[in-house]
C-alpha positions as CSV (number, residue, x, y, z in Angstrom):
1,M,39.4,1.4,-37.4
2,T,38.1,3.9,-40.0
3,T,38.8,7.6,-39.6
4,Q,35.1,8.2,-38.9
5,A,35.1,5.6,-36.2
6,F,38.2,7.1,-34.6
7,I,36.8,10.6,-34.6
8,A,33.5,9.5,-33.1
9,A,35.3,7.6,-30.3
10,A,37.8,10.4,-29.6
11,L,35.0,13.0,-29.4
12,Q,33.0,10.7,-27.2
13,E,36.0,10.4,-24.8
14,D,36.4,14.2,-24.7
15,V,32.9,15.5,-24.9
16,G,31.0,12.8,-23.0
17,N,27.5,14.0,-22.1
18,G,28.3,17.5,-23.3
19,D,30.7,20.4,-23.6
20,Y,29.2,22.3,-20.7
21,S,31.7,25.2,-20.9
22,T,30.5,26.0,-24.4
23,L,26.8,25.1,-23.8
24,A,26.7,27.5,-20.8
25,S,28.4,30.5,-22.4
26,I,27.8,30.4,-26.2
27,A,24.5,30.6,-28.0
28,E,24.0,27.4,-30.0
29,E,23.4,29.3,-33.3
30,A,26.4,31.6,-32.9
31,R,29.0,31.3,-35.7
32,G,32.7,32.2,-35.6
33,K,36.1,31.9,-37.2
34,A,39.4,30.5,-35.9
35,V,43.0,30.0,-37.3
36,L,45.5,27.4,-36.6
37,K,48.8,29.1,-35.6
38,I,52.2,27.5,-35.9
39,K,54.4,28.3,-32.9
40,E,57.6,26.5,-33.8
41,D,59.5,25.3,-36.9
42,G,59.1,21.8,-38.3
43,V,57.2,19.6,-40.7
44,L,53.4,20.0,-40.6
45,A,51.2,16.9,-40.4
46,G,47.6,16.2,-39.6
47,V,45.9,19.0,-41.6
48,T,43.8,16.6,-43.5
49,L,42.7,14.8,-40.3
50,A,41.8,18.1,-38.7
51,Q,39.6,19.0,-41.7
52,E,37.9,15.6,-41.3
53,I,37.3,16.3,-37.6
54,F,35.6,19.6,-38.3
55,H,33.5,18.2,-41.1
56,F,32.5,15.3,-39.0
57,L,30.9,17.7,-36.6
58,E,29.7,20.2,-39.2
59,P,29.8,19.1,-42.9
60,E,29.1,22.7,-44.0
61,A,32.1,24.2,-42.1
62,E,34.3,26.3,-44.3
63,F,37.9,25.0,-44.0
64,T,40.6,27.0,-45.8
65,I,44.0,25.4,-46.0
66,Y,47.2,27.6,-46.1
67,K,49.8,25.0,-45.2
68,N,49.5,21.4,-46.3
69,D,50.7,18.1,-44.8
70,G,54.5,17.8,-45.5
71,D,55.1,21.5,-45.7
72,H,58.1,22.9,-43.8
73,V,56.6,25.6,-41.5
74,K,58.0,28.1,-39.1
75,N,56.9,30.0,-36.0
76,G,54.2,32.5,-37.0
77,D,52.7,30.7,-40.0
78,V,49.0,30.0,-40.2
79,A,48.1,26.5,-41.3
80,F,44.3,26.8,-41.8
81,E,41.3,28.9,-41.1
82,V,37.9,27.5,-40.2
83,S,34.5,29.2,-40.2
84,A,31.7,27.3,-38.5
85,R,29.4,27.2,-35.5
86,I,31.3,28.2,-32.4
87,H,30.1,25.0,-30.8
88,T,31.8,23.0,-33.6
89,I,35.0,25.0,-33.3
90,L,35.3,24.5,-29.6
91,K,34.4,20.8,-29.7
92,A,36.9,20.1,-32.4
93,E,39.7,22.3,-31.0
94,R,41.5,19.9,-28.6
95,L,41.1,16.8,-30.7
96,S,42.4,18.5,-33.8
97,L,45.3,20.1,-31.9
98,N,46.2,16.8,-30.1
99,C,46.3,14.9,-33.4
100,M,48.2,17.6,-35.4
101,Q,50.8,18.3,-32.6
102,R,51.6,14.6,-32.3
103,M,51.7,13.9,-36.0
104,S,53.8,17.1,-36.7
105,G,56.3,16.1,-34.0
106,I,56.7,12.7,-35.6
107,A,56.9,14.1,-39.2
108,T,59.5,16.6,-38.0
109,L,61.8,14.0,-36.2
110,T,61.4,11.5,-39.1
111,N,62.5,14.2,-41.5
112,V,65.6,14.9,-39.4
113,Y,66.6,11.2,-39.7
114,V,65.8,11.1,-43.4
115,E,68.0,14.2,-44.0
116,K,70.9,12.6,-42.1
117,I,71.1,9.8,-44.6
118,K,69.9,11.5,-47.8
119,D,73.2,10.7,-49.5
120,Y,72.7,7.0,-49.2
121,N,70.2,4.5,-50.5
122,T,69.1,3.4,-47.0
123,K,65.4,4.0,-46.1
124,V,64.2,5.0,-42.6
125,L,61.5,2.6,-41.3
126,D,59.1,3.0,-38.4
127,T,58.1,0.2,-36.0
128,R,55.1,-1.1,-34.1
129,K,56.1,1.0,-31.1
130,T,53.1,3.2,-31.5
131,T,50.1,4.6,-29.5
132,P,47.3,2.1,-29.4
133,L,44.4,3.1,-31.8
134,F,46.5,6.0,-33.2
135,R,49.0,3.9,-35.1
136,A,47.6,4.6,-38.6
137,Y,48.0,8.4,-38.1
138,E,51.5,8.1,-36.5
139,K,52.6,6.0,-39.5
140,E,51.0,8.5,-41.8
141,A,53.1,11.1,-40.1
142,V,56.2,9.1,-40.8
143,Q,55.4,9.0,-44.5
144,I,54.7,12.8,-44.4
145,G,58.2,13.3,-42.9
146,G,59.8,11.3,-45.7
147,G,60.1,7.9,-43.9
148,T,58.8,4.5,-45.0
149,N,56.3,2.4,-43.1
150,H,57.2,-1.0,-41.8
151,R,54.4,-3.5,-41.2
152,M,51.2,-2.1,-39.9
153,G,50.6,-4.9,-37.5
154,L,51.0,-8.6,-36.8
155,Y,48.9,-9.5,-39.8
156,D,50.6,-8.0,-42.9
157,M,54.1,-9.4,-42.6
158,V,55.8,-12.3,-40.9
159,M,58.6,-11.3,-38.6
160,L,60.5,-14.2,-37.0
161,K,62.2,-12.5,-34.1
162,D,64.4,-13.9,-31.3
163,N,61.5,-15.3,-29.2
164,H,59.8,-16.9,-32.2
165,I,63.1,-18.6,-33.2
166,D,63.9,-19.7,-29.6
167,F,60.4,-21.0,-28.9
168,C,60.3,-22.8,-32.3
169,G,63.7,-24.5,-31.8
170,G,66.0,-22.6,-34.1
171,I,66.4,-20.7,-37.3
172,E,66.0,-23.6,-39.6
173,K,62.8,-24.9,-38.0
174,A,61.3,-21.4,-37.8
175,I,61.8,-20.8,-41.5
176,A,60.6,-24.2,-42.6
177,K,57.5,-24.2,-40.5
178,T,56.6,-20.6,-41.5
179,N,56.9,-21.4,-45.2
180,E,54.8,-24.5,-44.8
181,Y,52.1,-22.5,-42.9
182,L,52.0,-19.7,-45.4
183,L,51.7,-22.1,-48.3
184,S,49.0,-24.2,-46.7
185,H,46.9,-21.1,-45.8
186,S,47.6,-19.3,-49.2
187,L,49.1,-16.3,-47.4
188,P,51.3,-14.2,-49.7
189,L,53.3,-12.6,-46.9
190,E,56.9,-11.5,-46.9
191,I,59.1,-13.2,-44.3
192,V,61.6,-11.2,-42.2
193,I,63.9,-13.1,-39.9
194,E,66.1,-11.7,-37.1
195,A,69.8,-12.5,-37.0
196,R,71.7,-11.9,-33.7
197,S,75.1,-12.7,-35.0
198,I,77.2,-13.2,-38.1
199,D,76.8,-16.9,-37.6
200,D,73.0,-16.5,-37.7
201,V,73.4,-14.6,-41.0
202,K,75.3,-17.5,-42.5
203,R,72.7,-20.0,-41.3
204,I,69.8,-18.0,-42.8
205,I,71.7,-17.6,-46.1
206,A,72.2,-21.4,-46.2
207,V,68.5,-22.1,-45.6
208,G,67.0,-19.3,-47.7
209,G,63.2,-19.0,-47.9
210,V,63.0,-15.4,-46.5
211,H,62.7,-11.9,-48.0
212,R,64.7,-9.8,-45.5
213,I,67.3,-10.4,-42.8
214,L,66.9,-8.2,-39.7
215,L,70.3,-7.4,-38.3
216,D,69.6,-6.7,-34.7
217,N,72.0,-4.8,-32.4
218,F,74.9,-5.1,-35.0
219,T,77.6,-2.5,-35.0
220,P,78.1,-0.6,-38.3
221,A,81.2,-2.7,-38.9
222,E,79.2,-5.9,-38.4
223,I,76.5,-4.6,-40.7
224,E,79.0,-4.0,-43.4
225,E,80.3,-7.6,-43.0
226,A,76.8,-9.0,-43.0
227,V,75.8,-7.0,-46.1
228,K,78.8,-8.4,-48.0
229,L,77.9,-11.9,-47.0
230,I,74.3,-11.5,-48.0
231,G,75.4,-10.1,-51.4
232,G,72.0,-8.8,-52.4
233,K,70.3,-12.2,-52.1
234,F,67.9,-10.8,-49.4
235,Q,66.9,-7.3,-48.3
236,T,68.8,-6.1,-45.2
237,E,67.5,-4.2,-42.2
238,A,69.4,-2.8,-39.2
239,S,67.7,-2.3,-35.9
240,G,68.5,-1.6,-32.3
241,G,70.6,1.2,-30.9
242,I,70.2,3.4,-33.9
243,S,70.2,7.2,-33.2
244,L,70.7,10.5,-34.9
245,E,74.4,10.3,-33.9
246,N,75.0,6.9,-35.7
247,V,72.3,6.5,-38.3
248,A,74.6,7.7,-41.1
249,D,77.2,5.1,-40.1
250,Y,74.6,2.4,-40.6
251,A,73.5,3.8,-43.9
252,K,77.1,4.0,-45.0
253,A,77.5,0.3,-44.2
254,G,75.2,-0.4,-47.1
255,V,72.0,-1.7,-45.3
256,D,68.7,-1.3,-47.2
257,F,66.6,-0.2,-44.2
258,V,67.1,1.2,-40.7
259,S,64.2,0.7,-38.4
260,V,64.0,3.5,-35.7
261,G,61.3,3.2,-33.1
262,A,62.4,6.6,-31.8
263,I,60.9,8.5,-34.7
264,I,57.5,7.8,-33.1
265,H,58.0,7.1,-29.4
266,H,60.7,9.8,-28.9
267,A,59.0,12.5,-31.0
268,V,58.1,15.7,-29.2
269,S,54.8,17.3,-30.1
270,M,54.9,20.5,-32.2
271,D,53.6,23.6,-30.5
272,L,50.3,24.7,-32.2
273,S,47.3,26.7,-31.2
274,L,43.8,27.3,-32.5
275,K,42.8,30.9,-31.8
276,A,39.5,32.8,-32.3
277,Q,39.6,35.3,-35.2
278,L,37.5,38.2,-33.9
279,V,36.0,40.7,-36.3
């Protein structure tokens, strides 16, 4: 879904047949100004999207940015100022706030994880545990917070997880059949395969034919053992049970990536408000 299509659908959901509160109380030609106020500390995200929302409704709207995506902001800061028809401001208000609050919360939490492991080479990955139809913006927020995007969906990477392996009949069959399929369909996709034990890791190493081994629900000590066995032949990713309290232990164990669904689905929206600037 393009940004324009997303904005159109989101506004239709919110505005429906009309913003009757505004239509009833504000003259259509009236113009005004509003500012986006930051009400708590964190990493700002969604400014660019907010600008696109306002310009979708009114291309001539004047949008002045004071704080950019990725800026560390604090309570009392002003992110942007917009001058436009008041109808435009009031229609765009809630959609812009909803997007920015959600994205800023994700960017802020992601940054906390990134800072926890900044002394290691491990990268923080997001997951597909996202809000339907808002995934692209949540994953953008992860990048703004300093994280790295995992696959966008089921189409841009092969991930052979426990159910794929079990339904297929084992690790060896899953790898062989996947490589045959990708070759026959000319699909240049990376293959990630899940290991549930050190024995699984050994079997995957013996077979090869993958790009990354996903070490699921391993302890940091088991991660360290697996990383030594793999010896750099494949990328390594830890997942399952990773939190702020233990993420540094996983990074210290030498894994290339830690995937943390919580940076999206446990993020708390940042408190922001759009207020009329009266003259």
